[in-house]
C-alpha positions as CSV (number, residue, x, y, z in Angstrom):
1,M,-13.6,8.6,22.0
2,K,-11.2,5.9,22.2
3,Y,-12.1,2.8,24.6
4,G,-8.8,0.3,24.8
5,F,-5.2,0.4,25.6
6,A,-4.1,3.5,24.7
7,G,-0.4,4.1,24.7
8,V,0.0,0.6,26.1
9,R,1.8,-1.8,23.9
10,H,3.3,-4.9,24.3
11,G,6.9,-7.1,23.9
12,V,6.7,-10.7,21.6
13,A,9.4,-13.0,21.1
14,T,10.7,-12.6,17.5
15,A,14.2,-13.6,18.1
16,M,13.8,-17.2,16.2
17,I,14.4,-14.9,13.1
18,L,18.4,-15.3,14.1
19,L,18.1,-18.9,13.1
20,F,18.2,-17.7,9.6
21,A,20.8,-15.4,10.0
22,S,23.4,-17.2,8.0
23,I,20.9,-18.5,5.4
24,V,18.9,-15.6,4.0
25,H,18.6,-11.5,5.0
26,A,16.3,-11.4,8.1
27,Q,17.3,-8.6,10.6
28,Q,17.0,-8.0,14.3
29,L,13.6,-6.5,15.6
30,G,12.7,-4.7,18.4
31,H,10.0,-5.7,20.8
32,Y,7.0,-3.3,19.4
33,V,4.8,-5.3,17.3
34,D,3.4,-3.7,14.2
35,G,-0.3,-3.6,13.3
36,I,-1.0,-3.9,17.1
37,T,-2.9,-1.3,17.3
38,G,-5.8,0.3,14.6
39,L,-8.9,2.5,14.8
40,E,-8.8,6.0,17.3
41,N,-5.1,4.7,17.9
42,G,-4.3,8.5,18.8
43,S,-6.2,9.1,21.2
44,T,-6.1,7.7,25.3
45,A,-9.1,6.1,27.0
46,P,-11.4,8.0,29.8
47,P,-10.6,8.3,33.0
48,G,-10.9,4.6,34.3
49,L,-9.4,1.2,34.8
50,Y,-9.2,-1.7,31.9
51,I,-7.9,-5.2,32.3
52,G,-7.6,-6.6,29.1
53,Y,-6.8,-10.3,27.2
54,L,-5.3,-9.4,23.8
55,P,-4.0,-12.2,21.1
56,Y,-1.7,-11.1,18.4
57,I,-2.0,-13.9,15.9
58,S,1.3,-13.6,13.1
59,L,0.8,-16.0,10.3
60,I,4.3,-15.8,8.5
61,H,4.5,-17.4,4.7
62,S,7.8,-16.2,3.8
63,I,10.9,-14.4,4.8
64,K,12.0,-11.4,2.1
65,G,15.0,-10.4,1.2
66,P,17.0,-7.2,0.3
67,D,14.6,-6.9,-3.2
68,G,11.5,-7.8,-1.8
69,N,11.8,-11.2,-3.1
70,T,10.8,-14.4,-1.1
71,A,14.6,-15.7,0.2
72,V,12.5,-18.9,2.0
73,N,9.2,-20.1,2.1
74,V,8.1,-20.4,6.1
75,D,5.1,-21.6,7.6
76,L,5.6,-19.8,11.0
77,N,2.5,-19.4,13.4
78,L,3.4,-17.1,16.7
79,V,0.6,-16.5,18.6
80,D,1.1,-13.7,22.0
81,H,-0.9,-13.7,24.4
82,N,-1.0,-10.4,26.3
83,A,-2.5,-9.5,29.6
84,V,-3.2,-5.8,30.2
85,Y,-3.5,-3.8,32.7
86,Q,-4.4,0.0,32.4
87,V,-5.6,3.3,34.5
88,T,-6.2,6.3,32.8
89,T,-6.3,9.0,36.2
90,T,-8.2,12.0,36.6
91,R,-5.1,13.5,37.4
92,K,-4.1,16.7,35.1
93,F,-0.3,16.8,34.0
94,L,0.3,20.0,31.6
95,G,-3.1,19.9,30.8
96,A,-3.2,16.5,30.0
97,S,-5.1,13.5,31.6
98,Y,-2.2,11.2,32.9
99,G,-2.5,7.4,32.7
100,L,0.0,4.4,33.2
101,G,0.1,0.3,32.6
102,V,1.9,-3.1,32.3
103,I,1.5,-5.7,29.6
104,V,2.9,-9.1,30.4
105,P,3.3,-11.4,26.9
106,I,2.9,-14.7,27.2
107,V,4.3,-16.2,23.6
108,N,3.5,-19.9,21.5
109,T,5.6,-20.1,18.9
110,R,6.0,-22.9,16.4
111,F,8.3,-23.1,13.3
112,Q,8.8,-25.3,10.5
113,A,10.6,-24.3,6.7
114,N,11.4,-26.2,3.8
115,V,15.1,-25.3,4.5
116,I,15.0,-27.3,8.2
117,D,14.0,-30.6,8.0
118,K,12.6,-29.8,11.9
119,T,10.4,-28.2,13.8
120,A,10.9,-26.6,16.6
121,Q,8.5,-25.4,19.2
122,T,9.3,-22.6,22.5
123,A,6.7,-20.6,24.8
124,G,7.1,-18.8,28.2
125,V,6.6,-15.6,29.4
126,S,8.0,-12.6,27.0
127,D,9.6,-9.2,28.2
128,I,7.4,-7.3,30.1
129,Y,6.0,-3.5,28.9
130,F,6.2,-0.9,31.4
131,S,4.4,2.4,30.6
132,P,4.6,4.6,33.6
133,V,3.9,8.0,31.5
134,T,0.2,8.3,29.4
135,L,-0.3,11.7,28.4
136,G,-3.7,12.6,26.2
137,W,-5.0,15.8,25.3
138,E,-8.4,16.6,23.8
139,K,-8.9,20.1,21.9
140,G,-12.0,20.6,20.3
141,K,-12.5,17.7,17.3
142,F,-8.7,16.6,18.3
143,N,-6.9,14.1,20.5
144,Y,-3.5,13.9,20.8
145,L,-1.3,11.2,22.9
146,L,2.3,10.9,23.8
147,N,3.6,8.5,26.2
148,Y,6.9,7.1,27.2
149,G,7.4,3.4,28.3
150,F,10.3,0.6,28.4
151,Y,10.6,-3.3,28.2
152,A,12.2,-4.7,30.4
153,P,14.0,-8.6,29.4
154,T,12.3,-10.5,32.1
155,G,11.4,-13.4,29.4
156,D,13.8,-16.0,29.2
157,F,17.1,-15.8,27.0
158,N,19.9,-17.9,25.8
159,P,22.3,-16.4,23.5
160,A,23.4,-19.8,21.9
161,A,19.4,-20.8,21.5
162,P,17.7,-20.3,18.4
163,M,14.7,-19.9,19.3
164,N,13.6,-17.8,22.9
165,P,10.5,-16.2,24.7
166,G,12.4,-12.9,25.5
167,L,14.4,-10.9,23.3
168,G,17.7,-10.3,26.0
169,F,17.5,-6.4,25.8
170,W,16.5,-3.4,26.9
171,E,14.3,-1.0,25.0
172,H,13.1,2.4,25.2
173,Q,9.5,3.3,23.1
174,I,8.5,6.8,22.5
175,Q,4.6,7.0,21.0
176,A,3.1,10.2,19.8
177,G,-0.1,10.2,17.7
178,T,-3.6,12.0,17.1
179,T,-7.5,11.4,16.1
180,A,-9.4,13.5,14.2
181,N,-13.0,13.9,14.3
182,I,-13.8,14.8,10.8
183,D,-17.4,15.7,11.2
184,A,-19.6,17.9,13.6
185,K,-21.0,15.1,14.9
186,K,-17.7,13.0,15.1
187,L,-19.1,10.1,13.4
188,W,-15.9,9.7,11.0
189,N,-12.5,9.3,12.4
190,A,-8.8,9.1,11.3
191,S,-5.8,8.4,13.4
192,V,-2.3,8.3,13.1
193,L,0.1,7.0,15.7
194,S,4.3,7.3,15.6
195,T,6.4,4.6,17.3
196,W,10.2,5.0,18.4
197,E,12.6,2.5,19.4
198,I,15.8,2.6,20.8
199,S,17.4,-0.2,21.9
200,H,20.4,-1.2,24.5
201,S,22.8,-4.4,23.5
202,K,21.6,-8.5,23.6
203,T,22.8,-10.0,26.8
204,G,25.5,-11.9,26.0
205,L,25.9,-11.3,22.3
206,D,27.5,-8.0,20.6
207,V,24.3,-7.2,19.0
208,K,22.7,-4.1,19.0
209,T,19.0,-3.5,17.0
210,G,19.1,-0.6,15.7
211,P,16.2,2.6,16.0
212,Q,13.3,1.7,14.5
213,A,9.9,3.8,13.4
214,S,6.3,2.6,12.6
215,F,3.7,4.8,11.6
216,E,0.1,3.3,12.4
217,Y,-2.7,4.8,10.9
218,S,-6.6,4.2,10.6
219,F,-9.6,5.8,9.1
220,G,-13.5,4.6,10.6
221,R,-17.5,5.3,11.3
222,R,-19.1,5.4,14.4
223,F,-22.4,3.9,14.3
224,H,-25.1,2.2,16.6
225,K,-24.8,5.0,19.1
226,Y,-21.6,5.3,18.8
227,S,-21.0,2.1,20.4
228,M,-19.1,0.6,17.3
229,N,-16.3,1.5,15.1
230,A,-15.7,-0.1,11.4
231,G,-13.3,0.8,8.9
232,L,-9.6,0.3,7.8
233,A,-6.5,0.3,9.4
234,G,-2.7,0.1,8.2
235,Y,1.0,0.9,9.4
236,A,4.4,1.7,7.8
237,A,7.3,0.5,9.7
238,T,11.4,0.6,8.6
239,K,14.5,0.9,10.5
240,L,16.4,4.1,11.1
241,S,19.5,3.0,11.7
242,A,21.0,-0.8,10.9
243,D,22.0,-3.3,13.4
244,S,25.7,-2.7,15.2
245,G,27.9,-5.2,16.3
246,S,30.6,-8.0,15.9
247,G,27.6,-10.6,16.1
248,I,25.8,-8.9,13.0
249,N,25.8,-11.3,9.9
250,P,27.8,-9.7,7.0
251,L,25.3,-10.5,5.0
252,L,22.7,-7.8,6.8
253,R,25.4,-4.9,7.8
254,G,24.4,-1.8,6.8
255,D,20.8,-3.3,5.5
256,L,17.7,-1.5,6.4
257,D,14.6,-3.0,6.5
258,H,11.0,-1.8,6.0
259,A,7.2,-3.3,6.0
260,F,3.5,-2.1,4.8
261,A,0.1,-3.7,6.0
262,A,-3.8,-2.9,5.6
263,G,-6.8,-4.3,6.5
264,P,-10.3,-4.2,7.7
265,E,-11.3,-3.3,11.7
266,F,-14.3,-3.6,13.6
267,K,-14.7,-2.3,17.1
268,Y,-17.7,-2.7,19.6
269,T,-18.4,-0.7,23.5
270,S,-20.6,-1.8,25.9
271,V,-20.3,1.2,28.7
272,K,-23.4,-0.3,30.3
273,H,-22.0,-4.3,30.2
274,H,-18.7,-2.5,31.0
275,F,-17.0,-4.3,28.2
276,A,-15.5,-3.5,24.9
277,F,-14.4,-6.2,21.6
278,D,-12.0,-4.9,18.9
279,A,-10.8,-7.4,15.6
280,R,-8.4,-6.2,13.0
281,Y,-7.0,-8.5,10.3
282,E,-3.9,-7.0,8.2
283,R,-2.2,-7.9,5.1
284,Q,1.4,-7.1,4.6
285,F,2.8,-6.3,1.6
286,G,6.2,-4.3,0.7
287,V,8.3,-6.0,2.4
288,Q,12.3,-6.2,2.7
289,L,14.2,-8.1,5.0
290,R,11.5,-8.9,7.0
291,T,9.0,-12.0,7.9
292,S,5.8,-11.7,5.5
293,G,2.2,-12.8,6.1
294,D,-0.9,-12.6,7.4
295,V,-1.7,-10.3,10.9
296,I,-5.1,-10.9,12.8
297,V,-5.3,-9.0,16.4
298,F,-8.2,-9.1,18.8
299,S,-9.2,-7.8,22.6
300,L,-11.5,-8.3,25.2
301,T,-11.4,-5.8,27.9
302,Y,-13.6,-5.0,30.8
303,L,-13.5,-1.5,31.8
304,N,-15.2,0.3,34.6
305,F,-14.9,4.4,33.9
306,I,-14.1,6.9,36.8
307,I,-17.2,9.6,36.7
308,P,-15.6,13.3,37.7
309,N,-16.8,14.6,40.7
310,K,-19.5,17.6,40.0
311,K,-19.1,20.4,42.1
């Protein structure tokens, strides 16, 4: 059973990568942040209300070129503070539990690179994520998840600025996943969640981010009366088609980026105290045309389960 933010993710201001467009082969990125989910990410939370704080910390060490070699060394710390609100109702649709949620991200970035002799900073509310449809099924040892959401360009975006809290475009997001409880006691578990992004053009620019896909996976074991789950989490992410528009740097036109990551994760849930905690670390590898470094994710969640009425 999963306690957390199933089917609800967040946007993050990655537009500072455009600062390198004329120097290195970094590409346009979408809102979804790879590695934001882990253990049991292919299932929805049980019926109830969930209010959480989810900080996502990206420690970027370099930007990789098309061959995977380092194009430029970077000291970039990106912190995305997310206020997460999610409800899983007792209503059923197509045999699935129905839920919805909202994530409000506040980003704080600090940039420093050895190719530019200055430090830049930006902070503010980024693009808000709305998930009006989250569906979850439970069939024997398997849970299934399907949801739709979108990012609204609510964050400040100036086409002429190299760094912005917002990305300046609308984006659709579809997710599908499953969690398998491998043994009869449901101690060992494995999951996979696929995320598909379809972007609109940027405001004030003839630039459109190509569609992207990511596949986040996990393998873990529950213990201490099922209140804890520990294991391995990771992801594989790629762009499905190239960025388009006259604003795309000719050096980037037609190229596709990709990245991989893996690392440990620990989850703890106290139903008695209405509290859940999650911590995950992932090291990126095999990166091309993207930033490369380490990802650290925490979540603190207040949970209030809905107990179904017995008739």
